[in-house]
Every structure is written in C-alpha cells, then in structure tokens.
MOPAC internal coordinates of N, CA, C and O (Angstrom, degrees):
PM7 1SCF
backbone

  N    0.0000 0     0.00 0     0.00 0    0    0    0
  C    1.4396 1     0.00 0     0.00 0    1    0    0
  C    1.5209 1   108.92 1     0.00 0    2    1    0
  O    1.2310 1   119.97 1   -52.79 1    3    2    1
  N    1.3083 1   117.66 1   127.21 1    3    2    1
  C    1.4509 1   123.24 1   179.52 1    5    3    2
  C    1.5162 1   109.03 1  -116.96 1    6    5    3
  O    1.2310 1   121.08 1   -46.31 1    7    6    5
  N    1.3334 1   115.55 1   133.69 1    7    6    5
  C    1.4645 1   119.03 1  -179.92 1    9    7    6
  C    1.5159 1   109.31 1  -144.20 1   10    9    7
  O    1.2310 1   120.45 1   -44.99 1   11   10    9
  N    1.3009 1   116.74 1   135.01 1   11   10    9
  C    1.4516 1   121.47 1   172.32 1   13   11   10
  C    1.5125 1   106.60 1  -100.53 1   14   13   11
  O    1.2310 1   120.72 1   -53.87 1   15   14   13
  N    1.3373 1   116.24 1   126.13 1   15   14   13
  C    1.4481 1   119.25 1  -172.06 1   17   15   14
  C    1.5204 1   113.87 1  -105.06 1   18   17   15
  O    1.2310 1   119.35 1   134.03 1   19   18   17
  N    1.3195 1   118.85 1   -45.97 1   19   18   17
  C    1.4565 1   122.15 1  -176.53 1   21   19   18
  C    1.5178 1   109.84 1  -132.47 1   22   21   19
  O    1.2310 1   120.11 1   -29.47 1   23   22   21
  N    1.3201 1   117.40 1   150.53 1   23   22   21
  C    1.4561 1   118.98 1   178.09 1   25   23   22
  C    1.5223 1   113.42 1   -70.51 1   26   25   23
  O    1.2310 1   119.08 1   155.05 1   27   26   25
  N    1.3256 1   119.36 1   -24.95 1   27   26   25
  C    1.4645 1   121.88 1   179.27 1   29   27   26
  C    1.5208 1   109.65 1  -145.97 1   30   29   27
  O    1.2310 1   120.83 1   -29.79 1   31   30   29
  N    1.3301 1   116.01 1   150.21 1   31   30   29
  C    1.4569 1   120.26 1   176.34 1   33   31   30
  C    1.5167 1   109.31 1   -72.30 1   34   33   31
  O    1.2310 1   120.55 1   -36.74 1   35   34   33
  N    1.2936 1   116.55 1   143.26 1   35   34   33
  C    1.4644 1   122.23 1  -178.28 1   37   35   34
  C    1.5314 1   110.15 1   -59.71 1   38   37   35
  O    1.2310 1   120.85 1   -45.60 1   39   38   37
  N    1.3104 1   115.98 1   134.40 1   39   38   37
  C    1.4529 1   121.18 1   177.90 1   41   39   38
  C    1.5170 1   114.40 1    84.92 1   42   41   39
  O    1.2310 1   119.43 1   174.52 1   43   42   41
  N    1.3132 1   118.70 1    -5.48 1   43   42   41
  C    1.4608 1   121.63 1  -179.69 1   45   43   42
  C    1.5249 1   109.70 1   -82.24 1   46   45   43
  O    1.2310 1   120.13 1   -33.45 1   47   46   45
  N    1.3216 1   117.35 1   146.55 1   47   46   45
  C    1.4628 1   119.10 1   176.29 1   49   47   46
  C    1.5233 1   110.45 1   -59.04 1   50   49   47
  O    1.2310 1   120.40 1   -37.35 1   51   50   49
  N    1.3134 1   116.84 1   142.65 1   51   50   49
  C    1.4657 1   120.64 1  -178.79 1   53   51   50
  C    1.5303 1   110.24 1   -57.98 1   54   53   51
  O    1.2310 1   121.15 1   -45.75 1   55   54   53
  N    1.3275 1   115.40 1   134.25 1   55   54   53
  C    1.4499 1   120.46 1   179.35 1   57   55   54
  C    1.5190 1   113.88 1    90.57 1   58   57   55
  O    1.2310 1   120.35 1   173.68 1   59   58   57
  N    1.3189 1   116.94 1    -6.32 1   59   58   57
  C    1.4687 1   120.55 1   178.98 1   61   59   58
  C    1.5158 1   109.52 1  -121.99 1   62   61   59
  O    1.2310 1   120.41 1   -20.99 1   63   62   61
  N    1.3017 1   116.81 1   159.01 1   63   62   61
  C    1.4629 1   124.21 1   175.41 1   65   63   62
  C    1.5316 1   112.63 1    58.48 1   66   65   63
  O    1.2310 1   120.35 1  -142.37 1   67   66   65
  N    1.2995 1   116.94 1    37.63 1   67   66   65
  C    1.4625 1   119.49 1   176.98 1   69   67   66
  C    1.5229 1   109.23 1   -68.98 1   70   69   67
  O    1.2310 1   120.96 1   -45.56 1   71   70   69
  N    1.3164 1   115.77 1   134.44 1   71   70   69
  C    1.4557 1   121.98 1  -178.48 1   73   71   70
  C    1.5196 1   110.23 1   -73.47 1   74   73   71
  O    1.2310 1   120.51 1   -59.62 1   75   74   73
  N    1.3218 1   116.63 1   120.38 1   75   74   73
  C    1.4572 1   121.90 1   179.21 1   77   75   74
  C    1.5212 1   111.02 1   -93.57 1   78   77   75
  O    1.2310 1   120.69 1   143.57 1   79   78   77
  N    1.3356 1   116.29 1   -36.43 1   79   78   77
  C    1.4564 1   119.17 1  -173.62 1   81   79   78
  C    1.5245 1   110.30 1  -156.49 1   82   81   79
  O    1.2310 1   120.42 1   -35.65 1   83   82   81
  N    1.3176 1   116.80 1   144.35 1   83   82   81
  C    1.4598 1   123.58 1   171.76 1   85   83   82
  C    1.5196 1   107.05 1  -132.79 1   86   85   83
  O    1.2310 1   120.51 1   -57.09 1   87   86   85
  N    1.3428 1   116.63 1   122.91 1   87   86   85
  C    1.4601 1   121.60 1  -173.62 1   89   87   86
  C    1.5207 1   110.07 1  -132.94 1   90   89   87
  O    1.2310 1   120.73 1   -46.70 1   91   90   89
  N    1.3283 1   116.22 1   133.30 1   91   90   89
  C    1.4718 1   120.56 1   170.58 1   93   91   90
  C    1.5218 1   106.69 1   -73.31 1   94   93   91
  O    1.2310 1   120.18 1   -57.37 1   95   94   93
  N    1.3480 1   117.26 1   122.63 1   95   94   93
  C    1.4652 1   120.86 1   178.88 1   97   95   94
  C    1.5234 1   111.43 1  -103.87 1   98   97   95
  O    1.2310 1   120.47 1   166.18 1   99   98   97
  N    1.3183 1   116.70 1   -13.82 1   99   98   97
  C    1.4704 1   124.04 1   176.93 1  101   99   98
  C    1.5260 1   105.81 1  -160.58 1  102  101   99
  O    1.2310 1   119.87 1   -11.61 1  103  102  101
  N    1.3292 1   117.85 1   168.39 1  103  102  101
  C    1.4722 1   119.07 1  -179.73 1  105  103  102
  C    1.5309 1   114.13 1   -58.59 1  106  105  103
  O    1.2310 1   120.23 1   158.34 1  107  106  105
  N    1.3398 1   117.17 1   -21.66 1  107  106  105
  C    1.4603 1   120.33 1  -178.31 1  109  107  106
  C    1.5254 1   113.06 1  -123.37 1  110  109  107
  O    1.2310 1   119.67 1  -159.72 1  111  110  109
  N    1.3439 1   118.24 1    20.28 1  111  110  109
  C    1.4631 1   120.23 1  -175.41 1  113  111  110
  C    1.5261 1   111.11 1  -141.24 1  114  113  111
  O    1.2310 1   121.28 1   -43.60 1  115  114  113
  N    1.3460 1   115.15 1   136.40 1  115  114  113
  C    1.4582 1   122.35 1   177.89 1  117  115  114
  C    1.5216 1   108.33 1  -122.94 1  118  117  115
  O    1.2310 1   120.70 1   -44.15 1  119  118  117
  N    1.3342 1   116.26 1   135.85 1  119  118  117
  C    1.4633 1   121.17 1   174.51 1  121  119  118
  C    1.5234 1   108.02 1  -110.50 1  122  121  119
  O    1.2310 1   120.41 1   -56.00 1  123  122  121
  N    1.3343 1   116.81 1   124.00 1  123  122  121
  C    1.4602 1   122.18 1   178.38 1  125  123  122
  C    1.5220 1   108.19 1  -113.98 1  126  125  123
  O    1.2310 1   120.62 1   -46.57 1  127  126  125
  N    1.3315 1   116.42 1   133.43 1  127  126  125
  C    1.4559 1   122.23 1  -179.83 1  129  127  126
  C    1.5224 1   108.72 1  -120.61 1  130  129  127
  O    1.2310 1   120.75 1   -48.06 1  131  130  129
  N    1.3366 1   116.18 1   131.94 1  131  130  129
  C    1.4592 1   120.46 1   178.38 1  133  131  130
  C    1.5261 1   109.61 1   -89.79 1  134  133  131
  O    1.2310 1   120.68 1   -13.08 1  135  134  133
  N    1.3092 1   116.31 1   166.92 1  135  134  133
  C    1.4600 1   121.75 1   177.80 1  137  135  134
  C    1.5257 1   110.93 1   -62.84 1  138  137  135
  O    1.2310 1   120.06 1   154.03 1  139  138  137
  N    1.3246 1   117.49 1   -25.97 1  139  138  137
  C    1.4659 1   121.87 1   178.14 1  141  139  138
  C    1.5206 1   112.73 1   -80.12 1  142  141  139
  O    1.2310 1   119.93 1   172.16 1  143  142  141
  N    1.3282 1   117.74 1    -7.84 1  143  142  141
  C    1.4567 1   121.20 1   179.40 1  145  143  142
  C    1.5153 1   115.02 1    97.09 1  146  145  143
  O    1.2310 1   119.81 1  -178.76 1  147  146  145
  N    1.3269 1   117.97 1     1.24 1  147  146  145
  C    1.4660 1   119.66 1   175.99 1  149  147  146
  C    1.5219 1   108.59 1   -72.09 1  150  149  147
  O    1.2310 1   121.13 1   -39.09 1  151  150  149
  N    1.3266 1   115.44 1   140.91 1  151  150  149
  C    1.4642 1   121.37 1  -177.95 1  153  151  150
  C    1.5211 1   108.81 1  -121.00 1  154  153  151
  O    1.2310 1   121.00 1   -48.10 1  155  154  153
  N    1.3336 1   115.69 1   131.90 1  155  154  153
  C    1.4596 1   122.49 1   177.30 1  157  155  154
  C    1.5177 1   107.76 1  -121.88 1  158  157  155
  O    1.2310 1   120.57 1   -55.33 1  159  158  157
  N    1.3329 1   116.51 1   124.67 1  159  158  157
  C    1.4622 1   121.81 1   175.42 1  161  159  158
  C    1.5196 1   107.03 1  -104.86 1  162  161  159
  O    1.2310 1   120.42 1   -53.29 1  163  162  161
  N    1.3256 1   116.81 1   126.71 1  163  162  161
  C    1.4587 1   122.07 1  -178.23 1  165  163  162
  C    1.5213 1   109.11 1  -119.18 1  166  165  163
  O    1.2310 1   120.78 1   -54.32 1  167  166  165
  N    1.3225 1   116.12 1   125.68 1  167  166  165
  C    1.4557 1   121.23 1   173.43 1  169  167  166
  C    1.5273 1   107.35 1   -92.36 1  170  169  167
  O    1.2310 1   120.35 1   -51.09 1  171  170  169
  N    1.3159 1   116.93 1   128.91 1  171  170  169
  C    1.4562 1   122.23 1  -177.19 1  173  171  170
  C    1.5333 1   108.71 1   -99.46 1  174  173  171
  O    1.2310 1   120.84 1   -55.37 1  175  174  173
  N    1.3309 1   115.99 1   124.63 1  175  174  173
  C    1.4662 1   121.80 1   179.40 1  177  175  174
  C    1.5304 1   109.57 1   -72.36 1  178  177  175
  O    1.2310 1   119.75 1   -17.84 1  179  178  177
  N    1.3341 1   118.08 1   162.16 1  179  178  177
  C    1.4625 1   121.22 1   179.90 1  181  179  178
  C    1.5333 1   114.27 1   -55.65 1  182  181  179
  O    1.2310 1   119.98 1   153.40 1  183  182  181
  N    1.3386 1   117.65 1   -26.60 1  183  182  181
  C    1.4689 1   119.35 1   179.51 1  185  183  182
  C    1.5318 1   112.24 1   -82.95 1  186  185  183
  O    1.2310 1   120.03 1  -179.19 1  187  186  185
  N    1.3563 1   117.54 1     0.81 1  187  186  185
  C    1.4555 1   121.62 1   176.37 1  189  187  186
  C    1.5119 1   114.99 1    94.22 1  190  189  187
  O    1.2310 1   120.07 1   177.68 1  191  190  189
  N    1.3187 1   117.46 1    -2.32 1  191  190  189
  C    1.4608 1   120.90 1   179.93 1  193  191  190
  C    1.5315 1   110.34 1   -93.63 1  194  193  191
  O    1.2310 1   120.37 1   -25.34 1  195  194  193
  N    1.3340 1   116.89 1   154.66 1  195  194  193
  C    1.4688 1   118.85 1   175.56 1  197  195  194
  C    1.5210 1   110.13 1   -61.89 1  198  197  195
  O    1.2310 1   120.73 1   -49.31 1  199  198  197
  N    1.3212 1   116.20 1   130.69 1  199  198  197
  C    1.4588 1   121.83 1  -179.73 1  201  199  198
  C    1.5267 1   110.42 1   -95.11 1  202  201  199
  O    1.2310 1   121.09 1   140.68 1  203  202  201
  N    1.3352 1   115.53 1   -39.32 1  203  202  201
  C    1.4515 1   120.84 1  -175.63 1  205  203  202
  C    1.5160 1   108.40 1  -155.40 1  206  205  203
  O    1.2310 1   120.49 1   -37.67 1  207  206  205
  N    1.3329 1   116.67 1   142.33 1  207  206  205
  C    1.4592 1   121.94 1   177.58 1  209  207  206
  C    1.5164 1   108.59 1  -125.70 1  210  209  207
  O    1.2310 1   120.73 1   -46.54 1  211  210  209
  N    1.3248 1   116.20 1   133.46 1  211  210  209
  C    1.4632 1   121.47 1   176.02 1  213  211  210
  C    1.5162 1   108.10 1  -126.26 1  214  213  211
  O    1.2310 1   120.35 1   -50.12 1  215  214  213
  N    1.3316 1   116.94 1   129.88 1  215  214  213
  C    1.4635 1   121.77 1   178.39 1  217  215  214
  C    1.5239 1   108.80 1  -102.63 1  218  217  215
  O    1.2310 1   120.56 1   -45.07 1  219  218  217
  N    1.3169 1   116.54 1   134.93 1  219  218  217
  C    1.4613 1   122.16 1   178.81 1  221  219  218
  C    1.5223 1   109.68 1  -141.40 1  222  221  219
  O    1.2310 1   120.44 1    -9.48 1  223  222  221
  N    1.3131 1   116.76 1   170.52 1  223  222  221
  C    1.4664 1   120.20 1   170.93 1  225  223  222
  C    1.5036 1   116.97 1    74.43 1  226  225  223
  O    1.2310 1   119.33 1  -153.29 1  227  226  225
  N    1.3082 1   118.89 1    26.71 1  227  226  225
  C    1.4591 1   121.38 1   179.68 1  229  227  226
  C    1.4495 1   109.06 1   -64.40 1  230  229  227
  O    1.2310 1   120.10 1   180.00 1  231  230  229

C-alpha cells in the first residue's frame, strides 16, 4: 500500500524535502522517501508513536 500524506515534511524549509512516497514495509515500519531521494525509516511502537527513526540515502 502506497500513500502520500503531506506535501512537505514537518520542519523542513519550504520547497525542500517534499514527501514523494510513504510505504509500510512491515507491520511496524514505514519508509518515507522525499522528492530529493532522502529515505527515512520509522519504526512504530505498539502505542502508535514513532519508536526509532533512521535517515538514509542523502
């Protein structure tokens, strides 16, 4: 399942880091890719909050 949620990541300068794709890669993990090619993997804790974030692909 692929879903685009927001035009830009929160806190990013306007016009940069626009979210291109958000994909569930496992039941507890989401991979978000920006238009610039940066990739963020987020592990979601059982309570629904982000547990850990890893940035790759700069």
